[in-house]
BAFI-3210 file (N, C-alpha, C; in Angstrom, 3 decimals, decimal comma, padded with zeros to 6 digits):
// residues 103
n [1|2|3|4|5|6|7|8|9|10|11|12|13|14|15|16|17|18|19|20|21|22|23|24|25|26|27|28|29|30|31|32|33|34|35|36|37|38|39|40|41|42|43|44|45|46|47|48|49|50|51|52|53|54|55|56|57|58|59|60|61|62|63|64|65|66|67|68|69|70|71|72|73|74|75|76|77|78|79|80|81|82|83|84|85|86|87|88|89|90|91|92|93|94|95|96|97|98|99|100|101|102|103]
n.u [118,086|118,767|121,129|123,973|124,388|125,989|127,012|128,512|128,942|127,060|128,621|127,603|127,576|127,325|125,179|123,756|122,488|120,880|119,554|118,267|116,984|114,884|113,506|112,536|110,514|109,182|108,197|106,266|104,629|102,864|102,265|100,432|100,675|100,286|101,116|104,129|107,612|110,240|113,317|114,420|115,179|116,715|119,571|120,385|122,482|122,533|123,939|125,282|123,474|121,221|118,698|116,351|115,112|112,720|110,833|108,913|106,440|104,889|106,804|107,969|107,982|107,319|109,935|112,816|114,437|117,541|118,994|121,572|121,676|123,293|124,067|122,503|120,627|117,881|114,668|112,981|110,128|109,343|107,614|108,282|110,608|114,140|114,484|116,827|116,707|114,882|115,567|115,004|117,561|119,392|119,293|121,275|123,148|122,236|121,823|124,483|124,933|127,248|127,410|127,861|125,859|124,434|121,450]
n.v [116,800|115,360|116,983|116,002|116,200|116,838|115,994|117,191|114,677|113,258|112,852|110,284|109,297|106,256|106,802|108,781|107,661|105,950|107,341|109,386|107,562|105,985|108,479|108,934|106,399|107,324|109,897|108,137|107,190|108,973|110,151|108,724|106,436|102,769|100,730|098,255|099,338|097,447|094,928|095,759|098,673|101,812|103,851|105,241|106,181|108,141|109,668|111,118|112,470|111,798|109,373|108,358|104,996|103,603|100,380|097,648|094,901|095,226|096,505|099,434|101,789|104,932|107,625|109,946|112,736|113,565|116,317|118,699|121,233|123,755|122,944|120,710|117,843|117,456|116,021|115,184|114,871|112,774|112,602|111,561|109,583|108,163|105,746|103,866|103,871|101,410|099,492|096,355|096,145|093,394|092,401|092,268|094,451|097,037|100,023|100,024|101,073|102,527|102,728|104,841|105,029|105,480|104,219]
n.w [081,580|085,220|087,381|089,471|092,781|095,716|098,145|101,427|103,711|106,069|109,648|111,533|114,700|116,457|118,673|117,771|115,250|116,547|117,804|116,490|114,847|116,964|117,138|114,663|115,126|116,725|115,701|113,314|114,788|116,190|114,133|113,248|112,473|112,893|112,222|113,556|113,134|111,501|112,015|110,124|110,043|109,378|109,620|106,677|104,109|101,240|098,664|100,272|101,588|104,947|105,316|107,534|107,688|108,106|107,970|107,204|107,882|104,827|103,483|102,633|105,403|106,375|105,808|106,327|105,746|107,199|108,349|108,944|111,549|112,735|115,492|116,301|114,910|112,541|111,171|108,934|107,379|104,507|101,436|098,655|097,864|097,644|095,380|096,333|098,572|098,771|099,680|102,035|103,696|105,507|109,175|110,417|109,569|109,993|109,781|109,654|107,088|105,045|102,285|099,143|096,385|093,939|092,495]
ca.u [119,392|119,185|122,336|124,002|124,419|127,149|126,832|129,615|128,339|127,388|129,240|126,446|127,754|125,561|124,780|123,261|121,619|119,970|118,783|117,521|115,302|113,890|112,977|111,415|109,514|108,047|106,858|105,630|103,330|102,354|101,281|098,681|101,417|099,402|101,912|105,302|108,427|110,611|113,862|115,506|114,529|117,509|120,133|121,330|123,407|122,023|124,728|125,468|122,283|121,397|117,814|116,147|114,278|111,528|110,597|107,596|106,572|104,666|107,386|109,016|106,313|108,232|110,767|112,925|115,772|118,254|119,166|121,997|121,080|124,043|124,433|121,172|120,052|116,230|114,424|111,946|109,435|109,599|106,385|109,045|112,488|114,981|114,292|117,515|116,484|113,130|116,017|115,402|118,844|119,937|119,611|122,969|123,875|121,513|121,965|125,642|124,721|126,944|127,176|126,594|125,197|122,969|119,926]
ca.v [115,363|115,735|117,377|115,258|116,943|115,471|117,374|117,451|113,356|112,935|112,476|110,410|107,481|104,658|107,207|109,691|106,709|104,886|108,508|109,427|105,825|106,580|109,582|108,425|105,678|108,277|109,983|107,444|106,316|110,167|110,859|107,830|104,416|101,705|099,110|098,878|099,621|095,963|095,358|096,628|100,062|102,530|105,119|105,013|107,399|107,792|110,699|111,917|112,412|110,767|108,862|107,060|104,396|103,104|099,010|096,823|093,933|094,975|097,772|100,937|102,573|105,820|107,982|111,016|113,187|114,130|117,285|119,361|122,764|123,779|121,431|119,527|116,793|117,662|114,763|115,584|113,345|112,767|112,027|110,795|109,385|107,590|104,011|103,073|103,489|100,948|098,021|095,912|095,508|092,615|093,388|092,204|096,099|098,010|101,409|100,891|101,668|104,210|103,428|106,617|104,530|105,625|102,952]
ca.w [082,885|086,440|088,144|090,372|093,896|096,208|099,955|102,661|104,388|108,173|110,536|112,653|115,990|116,673|120,028|117,282|114,716|117,176|118,240|115,322|114,723|118,214|117,221|113,757|114,964|117,741|114,983|112,875|115,347|115,941|112,784|113,184|111,771|113,334|111,837|114,051|112,799|112,205|112,883|109,710|109,904|110,089|109,421|105,295|103,978|099,878|098,122|100,802|102,413|105,524|105,578|108,794|106,532|108,719|107,014|108,062|106,618|103,957|102,830|103,465|106,186|105,843|104,786|106,747|106,143|108,098|108,279|110,694|112,221|113,457|116,304|116,269|113,763|112,844|110,446|107,772|106,647|102,872|100,334|097,886|098,355|096,136|095,558|096,078|099,584|099,879|099,402|102,855|104,582|106,972|110,348|111,096|108,944|110,060|110,946|109,131|105,710|104,343|100,735|098,282|095,549|093,255|091,705]
c.u [119,151|120,725|122,223|124,893|125,350|126,775|128,179|127,954|128,529|127,709|128,762|127,499|127,158|125,296|123,283|122,202|121,112|119,275|117,978|116,480|115,035|113,665|111,663|110,695|108,783|107,434|106,403|104,505|102,392|101,872|100,550|099,409|100,731|101,008|103,632|106,402|109,833|112,534|115,148|115,039|115,892|117,834|120,257|121,958|123,321|123,559|125,387|124,808|121,971|119,842|117,936|114,754|113,166|110,544|110,160|107,247|105,575|105,753|108,302|107,848|106,819|110,227|111,607|114,290|116,278|118,968|119,508|121,428|121,261|124,607|123,786|120,799|118,137|115,895|112,850|110,963|108,710|108,213|107,559|110,150|112,970|114,559|115,648|117,409|115,640|114,212|116,070|117,077|118,717|119,794|120,557|123,608|123,121|121,606|123,972|126,052|125,394|127,910|126,957|126,265|124,254|122,278|119,460]
c.v [116,142|116,278|116,895|115,670|115,659|117,119|116,666|115,445|114,144|112,384|111,784|108,566|106,752|104,973|107,955|108,670|106,116|106,164|108,751|107,813|105,832|107,757|109,596|107,455|106,495|109,151|109,540|107,599|108,139|111,229|110,123|106,463|103,608|100,554|099,536|098,597|097,958|096,316|095,519|097,891|100,335|103,222|104,787|106,705|107,330|109,426|111,633|112,628|111,609|110,846|108,315|106,237|103,250|101,684|098,580|096,328|093,676|095,932|098,920|101,275|104,026|105,932|109,187|111,554|113,737|115,425|118,164|120,691|123,359|122,780|120,604|118,863|117,314|115,945|115,924|114,466|113,603|111,845|110,804|110,449|108,409|106,346|103,515|102,737|102,806|099,359|097,699|095,427|094,069|092,669|093,264|094,020|097,280|098,641|101,653|101,066|102,775|104,441|104,471|105,805|104,696|104,448|103,266]
c.w [084,361|086,317|089,234|091,037|094,980|097,498|100,451|103,736|106,115|108,826|111,629|113,432|116,063|117,630|118,564|116,124|115,637|117,584|117,499|114,934|115,991|117,680|116,005|114,277|116,079|116,544|114,315|113,654|116,177|114,884|112,708|112,530|112,859|113,360|112,623|113,020|112,660|112,139|111,855|108,935|110,390|109,124|108,340|104,809|102,299|099,621|099,045|102,372|103,797|105,582|106,514|107,713|108,028|107,241|108,300|107,116|104,979|103,074|102,922|104,033|105,670|105,961|106,256|106,437|107,425|107,634|109,490|110,131|113,024|114,650|116,796|114,788|113,630|111,408|109,807|107,268|105,381|102,520|099,546|098,232|097,871|096,468|095,854|097,695|100,399|099,601|101,118|102,554|105,377|107,642|110,711|111,159|109,068|111,076|110,032|107,277|105,121|103,262|100,503|096,490|094,872|092,535|091,863]
res [m|p|i|d|q|s|h|e|p|l|k|l|d|a|t|q|r|a|d|l|l|r|r|a|k|a|a|w|f|k|e|g|g|t|e|t|p|s|e|a|s|g|v|k|m|r|l|g|l|a|y|v|v|l|h|g|a|g|g|v|l|a|v|y|r|v|r|q|v|k|d|f|l|m|l|r|a|m|k|r|w|p|v|s|l|e|k|v|t|p|p|r|s|v|g|n|d|t|g|n|e|a|k]
***
């Protein structure tokens, strides 16, 4: 039975969210991605952890975990990610998802 982990949630403002999304898109193309991420892409919070989710026409293109090291935010590409991150959100709510529900 998995142990529920709770982390101190990162406090990300709109500028930090936009920067993380820009950096995730740059990493996606640098890694060889060819499909352009859609407007549904954004920063999602789950169980106190922050993720940048890049959505494409066919679903999730890539997920990057956000880590805070001192005063710097780092991105790490994930090979497997929580299923709850695959839900596409409407463009009006992109980057504003702060729910911690586990699905």
